[in-house]
C-alpha positions in Angstrom: 101.7 -55.3 50.2 102.1 -57.9 52.7 103.6 -61.3 52.2 100.0 -63.1 52.3 98.6 -60.8 49.8 101.7 -61.5 47.5 101.2 -65.2 48.0 97.5 -65.0 47.3 98.2 -63.0 44.0 100.9 -65.5 43.1 98.6 -68.6 43.6 95.8 -66.7 41.7 98.4 -66.2 38.8 99.4 -69.8 38.9 96.0 -70.9 38.9 95.3 -69.0 35.6 98.3 -70.6 33.7 96.4 -73.6 32.6 98.6 -76.4 31.8 101.9 -74.7 33.0 100.2 -73.9 36.4 101.1 -77.2 38.2 104.7 -77.3 36.9 105.3 -73.7 38.1 103.5 -74.5 41.4 105.7 -77.7 42.0 108.9 -75.5 41.3 107.6 -72.8 43.6 106.8 -75.4 46.4 110.3 -76.8 46.0 112.1 -73.5 46.0 110.2 -72.7 49.3 111.0 -75.9 50.9 114.8 -75.5 50.1 114.7 -71.9 51.5 113.0 -72.7 54.8 109.7 -71.1 53.8 106.6 -72.7 55.4 104.7 -74.9 52.8 101.5 -74.8 54.8 100.2 -71.5 52.8 101.2 -73.2 49.6 99.3 -76.6 50.4 96.3 -74.5 51.4 96.4 -72.7 48.2 96.8 -75.8 46.1 93.5 -76.9 47.5 92.2 -73.6 46.6 93.1 -73.5 43.0 93.5 -77.1 42.1 90.8 -78.8 44.0 91.3 -81.8 46.6 92.5 -84.6 44.2 95.0 -82.6 41.9 96.0 -80.4 44.8 96.8 -83.3 46.7 98.7 -84.9 43.9 100.8 -81.7 43.0 101.6 -80.9 46.7 102.6 -84.5 47.3 105.1 -84.3 44.2 106.2 -81.0 45.3 106.8 -81.5 49.1 108.6 -84.9 48.6 111.0 -83.4 45.5 111.5 -80.2 48.0 112.3 -82.6 51.0 114.5 -84.5 48.9 116.3 -81.3 47.5 116.8 -80.0 51.0 118.1 -83.6 52.4 120.7 -83.5 49.4 121.9 -79.8 50.3 122.1 -80.9 54.0 123.8 -84.1 53.1 126.5 -82.6 50.7 126.6 -78.9 50.8 125.6 -77.5 54.1 126.4 -80.4 56.5 128.7 -78.4 58.7 126.1 -75.4 59.1 123.3 -78.1 59.7 125.3 -80.0 62.2 126.1 -76.8 64.1 122.4 -75.6 64.1 121.0 -78.8 65.7 124.1 -79.5 68.1 122.8 -80.0 71.5 119.1 -80.6 70.5 117.9 -83.5 72.5 115.1 -84.5 70.4 117.3 -84.5 67.1 120.0 -86.6 69.0 117.3 -89.4 69.9 116.1 -89.3 66.3 119.7 -89.7 65.1 119.9 -92.9 67.3 117.1 -94.2 66.3 117.7 -93.5 62.5 121.0 -95.7 62.8 118.9 -98.9 63.5 115.3 -98.1 62.2 116.0 -95.4 59.3 112.7 -95.4 57.2 110.4 -96.0 60.1 111.7 -93.2 61.9 111.6 -90.9 58.9 108.0 -91.8 58.4 106.7 -91.6 61.9 108.6 -88.0 62.3 106.6 -87.0 59.0 103.4 -87.9 60.6 104.3 -86.2 63.8 103.6 -82.3 63.9 106.1 -82.0 66.7 108.9 -82.0 64.3 109.4 -78.9 62.3 109.2 -79.8 58.5 111.8 -77.6 57.0 114.6 -78.3 59.6 113.9 -82.0 59.5 114.6 -82.0 55.7 118.0 -80.8 56.3 118.7 -82.5 59.3 118.0 -86.1 58.0 120.8 -85.4 55.5 123.4 -85.5 58.1 122.1 -88.9 59.4 122.8 -92.4 58.2 119.4 -92.8 56.5 119.4 -94.0 52.9 118.1 -91.6 50.4 115.7 -94.0 48.9 114.6 -94.9 52.3 114.1 -91.2 53.1 112.1 -90.5 49.9 109.8 -93.1 50.1 109.1 -92.8 54.0 108.7 -88.9 53.5 106.3 -89.3 50.8 104.1 -91.6 52.7 104.3 -89.8 56.1 103.3 -86.5 54.6 100.3 -87.8 52.9 97.8 -87.4 55.6 98.8 -84.1 56.4 98.8 -83.0 52.8 95.5 -84.2 52.1 94.1 -82.5 55.3 95.7 -79.2 54.3 94.6 -79.4 50.6 90.9 -80.2 51.7 90.8 -77.3 53.9 92.0 -75.1 51.1 89.6 -76.3 48.8 86.8 -75.8 51.5 87.9 -72.3 51.8 87.7 -71.7 48.0 84.3 -73.4 47.9 83.0 -70.8 50.6 84.4 -68.0 48.6 83.7 -69.3 45.2 81.3 -67.9 42.7 79.1 -71.0 42.5 76.4 -71.7 45.1 76.7 -75.1 46.6 73.7 -77.0 47.8 73.1 -78.2 51.2 74.1 -81.7 50.3 77.3 -80.5 48.7 78.3 -78.8 52.1 77.2 -81.8 54.0 79.8 -84.0 51.9 82.3 -81.0 52.5 81.9 -81.3 56.1 81.8 -85.1 56.2 85.0 -85.2 54.1 86.7 -82.7 56.4 85.8 -84.6 59.6 87.2 -87.9 58.2 90.3 -86.4 57.0 91.0 -84.6 60.2 90.1 -87.8 62.3 92.4 -90.0 60.3 95.0 -87.4 60.4 94.7 -87.0 64.1 94.6 -90.7 64.6 97.7 -91.3 62.6 99.5 -88.6 64.4 99.0 -90.2 67.8 100.1 -93.4 66.7 103.4 -91.6 65.4 103.7 -89.9 68.6 103.5 -93.0 70.8 105.8 -94.9 68.5 108.5 -92.0 68.7 108.1 -91.7 72.4 
């Protein structure tokens, strides 16, 4: 069985757990983040099993807690390993210098920009001088547009394969919602790229 099939089966199982499902999903997401596993598949899956609103809430909580856990590991447990891994990375060196003066702003902007890899960034910020509280708040806010977009895409995929037939009006609303979500995400990402440059 491929990893994608296992992930799909796992998400289906989480979706059938009722009230326990969200807690287990959040725990799995945190573990995946700390283990450098991509969260995009889990984020899409949240849209499919929990819908747009609750999926966005659960992913927002999970990704922020996962990013915080990885930050703390990077700061206190694996500082030397992370420092060696990013040594010589010009992009990170620039971010580190900027964090020294504009900590929370840089964290937020890098979260908005797809240029920076989510998993490595969590650990890398741990060895910068950014304060934990600033990191958590800026990460949460900066990840929100991308979270909503991926969760929305996951819910759209579920709507297309679901058992209930949707009306033309419902599909039109899905389409408009998707366009608006993508437009806002692209707009915010461009602003972040310009600011980081």
